[in-house]
N, CA, C and O atoms as a MOPAC input file, in Angstrom:
PM7 MOZYME 1SCF
protein

 N      2.77800 1   116.29200 1   -62.14300 1
 C      1.30700 1   116.39600 1   -61.89300 1
 C      0.68100 1   115.79100 1   -60.76000 1
 O      0.92200 1   114.59900 1   -60.56900 1
 N     -0.17700 1   116.47100 1   -59.87200 1
 C     -0.30300 1   116.06800 1   -58.67900 1
 C     -1.31800 1   114.89800 1   -58.68700 1
 O     -2.06700 1   114.65400 1   -59.63300 1
 N     -1.26500 1   114.25700 1   -57.62100 1
 C     -1.94600 1   112.67800 1   -57.66700 1
 C     -3.75100 1   113.04200 1   -57.35200 1
 O     -4.61500 1   112.24000 1   -57.70700 1
 N     -4.05600 1   114.23700 1   -56.71200 1
 C     -5.27100 1   114.46900 1   -56.42200 1
 C     -5.51600 1   116.12300 1   -56.28400 1
 O     -4.56100 1   116.85700 1   -56.02800 1
 N     -6.63000 1   116.56000 1   -56.44000 1
 C     -6.96800 1   118.13900 1   -56.38600 1
 C     -7.23900 1   118.25900 1   -54.82300 1
 O     -7.89400 1   117.42100 1   -54.20300 1
 N     -6.68600 1   119.35400 1   -54.27100 1
 C     -6.91700 1   119.70200 1   -52.93800 1
 C     -7.99000 1   120.52200 1   -52.81100 1
 O     -8.03300 1   121.57200 1   -53.45200 1
 N     -8.98900 1   120.14900 1   -51.96900 1
 C    -10.02800 1   121.05400 1   -51.67600 1
 C     -9.99700 1   121.69300 1   -50.35700 1
 O     -9.16400 1   121.33100 1   -49.52700 1
 N    -10.92400 1   122.70400 1   -50.08300 1
 C    -11.05200 1   123.20900 1   -48.82900 1
 C    -12.29200 1   123.40300 1   -48.36500 1
 O    -13.11100 1   123.65300 1   -49.24900 1
 N    -12.78300 1   123.36400 1   -47.04900 1
 C    -13.87500 1   123.60600 1   -46.35000 1
 C    -13.61900 1   124.53500 1   -45.19600 1
 O    -12.81600 1   124.14600 1   -44.34700 1
 N    -14.13700 1   125.60000 1   -45.06200 1
 C    -14.38400 1   126.78900 1   -44.14100 1
 C    -15.46200 1   126.35300 1   -43.14400 1
 O    -16.57200 1   125.97800 1   -43.52000 1
 N    -15.09900 1   126.41600 1   -41.88400 1
 C    -16.08300 1   126.31200 1   -40.70300 1
 C    -16.03600 1   127.36000 1   -39.70000 1
 O    -15.02000 1   128.04200 1   -39.57000 1
 N    -17.22400 1   127.56000 1   -38.87300 1
 C    -17.13300 1   128.47800 1   -37.52700 1
 C    -17.71800 1   127.75900 1   -36.67700 1
 O    -18.21600 1   128.38100 1   -35.73800 1
 N    -17.86600 1   126.32900 1   -36.67900 1
 C    -18.70500 1   125.83500 1   -35.24500 1
 C    -18.51400 1   124.49500 1   -35.43200 1
 O    -17.71800 1   124.08500 1   -36.27700 1
 N    -19.20800 1   123.70800 1   -34.67900 1
 C    -19.34700 1   122.05900 1   -34.78400 1
 C    -20.20800 1   121.65400 1   -35.70400 1
 O    -21.01600 1   122.39900 1   -36.25800 1
 N    -20.05900 1   120.25900 1   -35.94700 1
 C    -21.06300 1   119.81600 1   -36.86900 1
 C    -20.17000 1   119.05500 1   -38.08400 1
 O    -18.94300 1   118.97000 1   -38.04600 1
 N    -20.90400 1   118.58600 1   -39.02900 1
 C    -20.32800 1   117.75100 1   -40.20800 1
 C    -19.59100 1   118.78100 1   -41.12100 1
 O    -20.16500 1   119.82200 1   -41.44000 1
 N    -18.36600 1   118.50900 1   -41.53000 1
 C    -17.70700 1   119.22100 1   -42.65200 1
 C    -18.39900 1   119.32500 1   -43.94400 1
 O    -18.46800 1   120.26900 1   -44.73200 1
 N    -18.90900 1   118.11200 1   -43.98300 1
 C    -19.59000 1   118.04900 1   -45.29400 1
 C    -18.70800 1   117.72000 1   -46.57000 1
 O    -19.02100 1   117.94000 1   -47.74000 1
 N    -17.52600 1   117.14000 1   -46.09200 1
 C    -16.59600 1   116.45200 1   -46.91800 1
 C    -16.99000 1   114.96000 1   -47.61400 1
 O    -17.35500 1   113.95600 1   -47.00200 1
 N    -16.84800 1   115.07800 1   -48.75800 1
 C    -17.16800 1   113.67300 1   -49.39400 1
 C    -16.16000 1   112.37200 1   -48.85000 1
 O    -14.93200 1   112.36900 1   -48.93800 1
 N    -16.83400 1   111.50200 1   -48.38900 1
 C    -16.15100 1   110.27000 1   -47.79100 1
 C    -15.84000 1   109.25500 1   -48.90300 1
 O    -16.53000 1   109.00300 1   -49.89100 1
 N    -14.64800 1   108.72100 1   -48.53700 1
 C    -13.66300 1   109.09400 1   -47.80600 1
 C    -12.66200 1   110.01600 1   -48.14800 1
 O    -12.37100 1   110.13200 1   -49.33800 1
 N    -12.06600 1   110.71600 1   -47.26900 1
 C    -11.12900 1   111.70200 1   -47.59500 1
 C     -9.94100 1   111.79600 1   -46.77900 1
 O     -9.91300 1   111.31000 1   -45.64800 1
 N     -8.74700 1   112.52800 1   -47.40600 1
 C     -7.66800 1   112.50100 1   -46.47600 1
 C     -7.68100 1   114.11600 1   -46.21400 1
 O     -7.85300 1   114.97600 1   -47.07700 1
 N     -7.46800 1   114.31300 1   -44.87800 1
 C     -7.09700 1   115.80800 1   -44.47000 1
 C     -5.85500 1   115.85200 1   -44.55900 1
 O     -5.14900 1   114.95900 1   -44.09100 1
 N     -5.35400 1   116.95800 1   -45.21000 1
 C     -3.95100 1   117.24600 1   -45.46200 1
 C     -3.30800 1   118.31000 1   -44.77900 1
 O     -2.08500 1   118.44000 1   -44.72600 1
 N     -4.15600 1   119.08800 1   -44.24300 1
 C     -3.70900 1   120.41500 1   -43.68700 1
 C     -4.72000 1   121.08000 1   -43.05300 1
 O     -5.82100 1   120.82100 1   -43.53900 1
 N     -4.73300 1   121.98200 1   -41.97500 1
 C     -5.65900 1   122.62800 1   -41.28700 1
 C     -5.12700 1   124.15700 1   -40.96700 1
 O     -3.96800 1   124.32100 1   -40.58700 1
 N     -5.88100 1   125.08400 1   -41.11000 1
 C     -5.66800 1   126.62700 1   -40.91000 1
 C     -6.50500 1   127.06100 1   -39.77500 1
 O     -7.71500 1   127.01700 1   -40.00000 1
 N     -6.14300 1   127.46700 1   -38.61500 1
 C     -7.11400 1   127.90600 1   -37.48800 1
 C     -6.83700 1   129.13600 1   -37.09000 1
 O     -5.65600 1   129.47700 1   -37.01900 1
 N     -7.81000 1   129.97600 1   -36.77700 1
 C     -7.76300 1   131.25800 1   -36.30600 1
 C     -8.51900 1   131.06200 1   -34.76700 1
 O     -9.72900 1   130.93900 1   -34.57700 1
 N     -7.56500 1   131.07100 1   -33.86200 1
 C     -8.00400 1   131.02600 1   -32.28600 1
 C     -8.52000 1   132.24800 1   -31.78300 1
 O     -8.06200 1   133.29800 1   -32.23400 1
 N     -9.43200 1   132.26800 1   -30.88700 1
 C     -9.94300 1   133.33800 1   -30.25900 1
 C     -9.01900 1   133.85800 1   -29.19700 1
 O     -7.83200 1   133.54500 1   -29.10500 1
 N     -9.69900 1   134.72100 1   -28.36100 1
 C     -9.15600 1   135.40500 1   -26.99700 1
 C     -9.03400 1   134.81500 1   -25.85400 1
 O     -8.74900 1   135.52800 1   -24.89200 1
 N     -9.20100 1   133.46700 1   -25.66600 1
 C     -9.01300 1   132.66200 1   -24.44100 1
 C     -7.95000 1   131.95400 1   -24.24400 1
 O     -7.28900 1   131.66300 1   -25.24100 1
 N     -7.56300 1   131.55300 1   -23.10400 1
 C     -6.48400 1   130.62300 1   -22.77600 1
 C     -6.77300 1   129.18800 1   -23.05000 1
 O     -5.86400 1   128.36700 1   -22.92900 1
 N     -7.88800 1   128.84700 1   -23.38700 1
 C     -8.34000 1   127.55100 1   -23.77800 1
 C     -9.05200 1   127.51000 1   -24.88700 1
 O    -10.22200 1   127.87900 1   -24.98700 1
 N     -8.20700 1   126.95700 1   -25.95200 1
 C     -8.41500 1   126.83800 1   -27.39500 1
 C     -8.26200 1   125.46100 1   -27.79200 1
 O     -7.18300 1   124.91600 1   -27.56000 1
 N     -9.31400 1   124.73300 1   -28.43400 1
 C     -9.07300 1   123.41300 1   -28.80700 1
 C    -10.22400 1   123.03600 1   -30.15100 1
 O    -11.34700 1   123.53600 1   -30.20800 1
 N     -9.78400 1   122.26000 1   -30.96800 1
 C    -10.41600 1   121.71800 1   -32.03900 1
 C    -10.31300 1   120.30300 1   -31.73200 1
 O     -9.30400 1   119.84400 1   -31.19600 1
 N    -11.39000 1   119.53900 1   -32.07200 1
 C    -11.51100 1   117.99300 1   -32.38500 1
 C    -12.15500 1   117.73300 1   -33.20900 1
 O    -13.31700 1   118.13900 1   -33.17600 1
 N    -11.67900 1   116.91400 1   -34.35600 1
 C    -12.32800 1   116.16300 1   -35.48500 1
 C    -12.36100 1   114.73500 1   -35.27300 1
 O    -11.43000 1   113.99500 1   -34.95500 1
 N    -13.62700 1   114.44500 1   -35.50600 1
 C    -13.91700 1   112.99900 1   -35.26200 1
 C    -14.43800 1   112.30900 1   -36.84000 1
 O    -14.58700 1   112.91300 1   -37.90200 1
 N    -14.63200 1   110.90900 1   -36.55800 1
 C    -15.19300 1   110.35700 1   -37.68000 1
 C    -16.50100 1   110.08300 1   -37.39400 1
 O    -16.87500 1   109.07300 1   -36.79900 1
 N    -17.40500 1   111.20400 1   -37.91800 1
 C    -18.66600 1   110.87000 1   -37.44200 1
 C    -19.01000 1   111.64400 1   -36.15300 1
 O    -18.08500 1   111.93200 1   -35.39300 1
 N    -20.35500 1   112.02100 1   -35.83500 1
 C    -20.59900 1   112.43400 1   -34.47100 1
 C    -20.71900 1   111.29500 1   -33.50400 1
 O    -21.52400 1   110.37000 1   -33.61600 1
 N    -19.90500 1   111.43800 1   -32.61600 1
 C    -19.64300 1   110.16800 1   -31.66600 1
 C    -18.59600 1   109.32500 1   -32.07700 1
 O    -18.25200 1   108.50500 1   -31.22600 1
 N    -17.90400 1   109.29800 1   -33.30900 1
 C    -16.98900 1   108.49700 1   -33.73100 1
 C    -15.53400 1   108.61400 1   -33.09500 1
 O    -15.27500 1   109.36600 1   -32.15600 1
 N    -14.70200 1   107.85500 1   -33.66300 1
 C    -13.38200 1   108.05100 1   -33.05300 1
 C    -12.56800 1   109.19000 1   -33.43900 1
 O    -12.48000 1   109.61800 1   -34.59000 1
 N    -11.91700 1   109.70900 1   -32.30900 1
 C    -11.27700 1   110.94600 1   -32.62000 1
 C    -10.02900 1   110.83300 1   -33.66800 1
 O     -9.17900 1   109.96600 1   -33.46400 1
 N     -9.93100 1   111.61600 1   -34.67100 1
 C     -8.93900 1   111.63100 1   -35.60800 1
 C     -7.58100 1   112.75300 1   -35.59200 1
 O     -6.41300 1   112.61600 1   -35.95300 1
 N     -8.35500 1   113.93300 1   -34.98300 1
 C     -7.40900 1   115.05700 1   -34.83000 1
 C     -7.79700 1   115.85200 1   -33.75500 1
 O     -8.94600 1   116.28900 1   -33.69500 1
 N     -6.81500 1   116.12800 1   -32.74700 1
 C     -7.28300 1   117.14400 1   -31.61100 1
 C     -5.80900 1   118.07700 1   -31.71700 1
 O     -4.62800 1   117.73400 1   -31.77200 1
 N     -6.37500 1   119.19100 1   -31.71600 1
 C     -5.32900 1   120.30100 1   -31.76900 1
 C     -5.63000 1   121.42200 1   -30.52300 1
 O     -6.67900 1   122.06300 1   -30.45800 1
 N     -4.70000 1   121.52100 1   -29.71000 1
 C     -4.64700 1   122.66600 1   -28.69600 1
 C     -3.85400 1   123.82900 1   -29.15100 1
 O     -2.78100 1   123.69100 1   -29.73800 1
 N     -4.37300 1   124.94800 1   -28.88400 1
 C     -3.81000 1   126.09700 1   -29.63700 1
 C     -3.61200 1   127.33300 1   -28.65500 1
 O     -4.24100 1   127.47100 1   -27.60600 1
 N     -2.57800 1   128.27700 1   -29.17500 1
 C     -2.46000 1   129.32800 1   -28.47300 1
 C     -3.48200 1   130.56900 1   -28.46500 1
 O     -3.81200 1   130.75900 1   -29.63600 1
 N     -4.05100 1   131.39600 1   -27.69800 1
 C     -4.92500 1   132.15400 1   -27.84800 1
 C     -4.59700 1   133.44500 1   -28.83900 1
 O     -3.45700 1   133.90600 1   -28.89700 1
 N     -5.58100 1   133.92700 1   -29.53000 1
 C     -5.29800 1   135.39900 1   -30.38100 1
 C     -4.21600 1   134.94100 1   -31.41800 1
 O     -3.22900 1   135.65200 1   -31.61100 1
 N     -4.37400 1   133.88400 1   -32.01700 1
 C     -3.29100 1   133.54200 1   -32.92700 1
 C     -3.80300 1   132.88700 1   -34.12900 1
 O     -4.95200 1   132.45500 1   -34.04300 1
 N     -3.14900 1   132.71800 1   -35.28700 1
 C     -3.56800 1   131.92200 1   -36.33300 1
 C     -2.40600 1   130.73100 1   -36.53600 1
 O     -1.21100 1   131.01700 1   -36.60900 1
 N     -2.82100 1   129.59900 1   -36.60500 1
 C     -2.20700 1   128.34700 1   -36.76200 1
 C     -2.42800 1   127.60500 1   -38.05900 1
 O     -3.52900 1   127.41300 1   -38.57500 1
 N     -1.17200 1   127.17800 1   -38.56200 1
 C     -1.37300 1   126.36300 1   -39.72500 1
 C     -0.73400 1   124.91800 1   -39.44500 1
 O      0.47400 1   125.01000 1   -39.22400 1
 N     -1.16600 1   123.78400 1   -39.40400 1
 C     -1.12100 1   122.60700 1   -39.36000 1
 C     -1.11100 1   121.77400 1   -40.56000 1
 O     -2.17500 1   121.58400 1   -41.15000 1
 N      0.16900 1   121.16600 1   -41.06000 1
 C      0.44500 1   120.56000 1   -42.11800 1
 C      0.61200 1   118.95200 1   -41.67300 1
 O      1.45400 1   118.63000 1   -40.83400 1
 N     -0.27200 1   117.97200 1   -42.31400 1
 C     -0.34800 1   116.69200 1   -41.71500 1
 C      0.56300 1   116.04500 1   -42.79900 1
 O      0.43500 1   116.27600 1   -44.00200 1
 N      1.54000 1   115.17200 1   -42.23400 1
 C      2.75100 1   114.75300 1   -43.37200 1
 C      2.14500 1   113.41100 1   -43.85100 1
 O      1.16600 1   112.82700 1   -43.38700 1
 N      3.04600 1   113.00700 1   -45.01200 1
 C      2.56700 1   111.83200 1   -45.92000 1
 C      1.47900 1   112.03200 1   -46.46100 1
 O      1.35600 1   113.09000 1   -47.07700 1
 N      0.41300 1   111.14600 1   -46.41200 1
 C     -0.95300 1   110.93500 1   -47.20400 1
 C     -1.86200 1   111.68000 1   -46.52100 1
 O     -2.97100 1   111.71000 1   -47.05200 1
 N     -1.73600 1   112.31000 1   -45.47800 1
 C     -2.84000 1   112.96300 1   -44.63200 1
 C     -3.45700 1   111.98600 1   -43.73200 1
 O     -3.03700 1   110.83000 1   -43.78100 1
 N     -4.40500 1   112.29400 1   -42.91000 1
 C     -5.20700 1   111.46200 1   -42.21900 1
 C     -6.56000 1   111.21800 1   -42.99000 1
 O     -7.39400 1   112.07100 1   -43.29200 1
 N     -6.60000 1   109.60900 1   -43.29100 1
 C     -7.96200 1   109.26900 1   -43.88000 1
 C     -9.14200 1   109.29600 1   -42.98200 1
 O     -9.13900 1   108.72100 1   -41.89400 1
 N    -10.09400 1   109.92800 1   -43.41600 1
 C    -11.53000 1   110.08400 1   -42.54000 1
 C    -12.51800 1   109.89300 1   -43.36100 1
 O    -12.51300 1   110.18600 1   -44.55600 1
 N    -13.47600 1   109.35200 1   -42.70000 1
 C    -14.89000 1   109.44200 1   -43.23800 1
 C    -16.01500 1   110.21500 1   -42.26600 1
 O    -15.95500 1   110.25000 1   -41.03700 1
 N    -16.88500 1   110.72600 1   -42.96000 1
 C    -17.80600 1   111.77700 1   -42.37400 1
 C    -16.80300 1   112.91400 1   -41.38800 1
 O    -16.99600 1   113.04200 1   -40.17900 1
 N    -16.03900 1   113.46000 1   -41.92800 1
 C    -15.24800 1   114.33800 1   -40.93900 1
 C    -16.23300 1   115.36000 1   -40.28100 1
 O    -16.81300 1   116.18300 1   -40.98800 1
 N    -16.41800 1   115.30700 1   -38.94800 1
 C    -17.11800 1   115.97400 1   -37.93700 1
 C    -16.28700 1   116.77200 1   -36.81700 1
 O    -15.43700 1   116.29200 1   -36.06700 1
 N    -16.72400 1   118.08200 1   -36.87800 1
 C    -16.16900 1   119.04000 1   -35.81500 1
 C    -16.80700 1   118.53600 1   -34.46500 1
 O    -18.02300 1   118.71200 1   -34.39500 1
 N    -16.21700 1   117.95500 1   -33.40500 1
 C    -16.84700 1   117.68900 1   -32.22100 1
 C    -16.68500 1   118.87800 1   -31.28900 1
 O    -17.55800 1   119.38400 1   -30.58300 1
 N    -15.33800 1   119.25200 1   -31.42100 1
 C    -15.33800 1   120.41100 1   -30.19900 1
 C    -14.61600 1   121.66200 1   -31.13400 1
 O    -13.76400 1   121.51200 1   -32.00900 1
 N    -15.18000 1   122.82800 1   -30.70400 1
 C    -14.58900 1   124.10400 1   -31.49800 1
 C    -14.54000 1   125.26900 1   -30.24500 1
 O    -15.16100 1   126.33000 1   -30.29000 1
 N    -13.76700 1   124.88400 1   -29.25300 1
 C    -13.65700 1   125.79000 1   -28.24100 1
 C    -12.76900 1   127.06100 1   -28.34200 1
 O    -11.54900 1   127.01600 1   -28.50400 1
 N    -13.51400 1   128.22000 1   -28.23000 1
 C    -12.65800 1   129.36000 1   -28.24200 1
 C    -11.95700 1   129.64000 1   -29.71900 1
 O    -10.92200 1   130.30500 1   -29.71800 1
 N    -12.43700 1   129.20000 1   -30.86000 1
 C    -11.97800 1   129.18700 1   -32.18100 1
 C    -12.83000 1   129.91200 1   -33.06400 1
 O    -14.02800 1   129.64100 1   -33.14600 1
 N    -12.19400 1   130.97600 1   -33.84600 1
 C    -12.95900 1   131.94800 1   -34.52200 1
 C    -13.35700 1   131.28600 1   -35.87200 1
 O    -14.52100 1   131.35700 1   -36.26600 1
 N    -12.35000 1   130.61500 1   -36.61300 1
 C    -12.65200 1   130.02100 1   -37.89300 1
 C    -11.73000 1   128.79200 1   -38.01900 1
 O    -10.81000 1   128.68700 1   -37.20900 1
 N    -11.89400 1   127.89600 1   -38.92600 1
 C    -11.04700 1   127.08500 1   -39.32600 1
 C    -11.08300 1   126.59800 1   -40.75000 1
 O    -12.21800 1   126.24200 1   -41.06900 1
 N    -10.26300 1   126.48700 1   -41.61600 1
 C    -10.25800 1   125.88800 1   -42.93500 1
 C     -9.59000 1   124.49700 1   -42.91100 1
 O     -8.53000 1   124.33400 1   -42.30600 1
 N    -10.15200 1   123.58400 1   -43.50800 1
 C     -9.60200 1   122.09000 1   -43.44300 1
 C     -9.19500 1   121.81900 1   -45.09900 1
 O    -10.03000 1   122.00000 1   -45.98500 1
 N     -8.07200 1   121.45200 1   -45.32400 1
 C     -7.48700 1   121.27300 1   -46.69900 1
 C     -7.72000 1   119.65000 1   -46.66300 1
 O     -7.29800 1   118.94700 1   -45.74500 1
 N     -8.39700 1   119.18800 1   -47.71100 1
 C     -8.36600 1   117.71800 1   -47.95400 1
 C     -8.22000 1   117.13200 1   -49.50500 1
 O     -8.15000 1   117.90700 1   -50.45900 1
 N     -8.19200 1   116.08400 1   -49.61900 1
 C     -8.16200 1   115.48100 1   -50.94900 1
 C     -8.75700 1   114.20700 1   -51.08100 1
 O     -8.76700 1   113.64100 1   -52.17500 1

């Protein structure tokens, strides 16, 4: 039996992910755009500490699995969304 239900949030730009806090980010799926500079940064609130920074290859999809219990975060906020088409964040 799982210890918690995994939920998902889809986003296409910067701003709050609207994830009920606190939460643990367990994985991320990203569709990168057609540029050589592709990056996602997720922080703890607008202007808060960086929790996840991901650089990506262009024109590709990327799945990032976060080990163990995931990354604990409050007020997950997408600070940087450079040349990225969309992203789905999986959390519990």
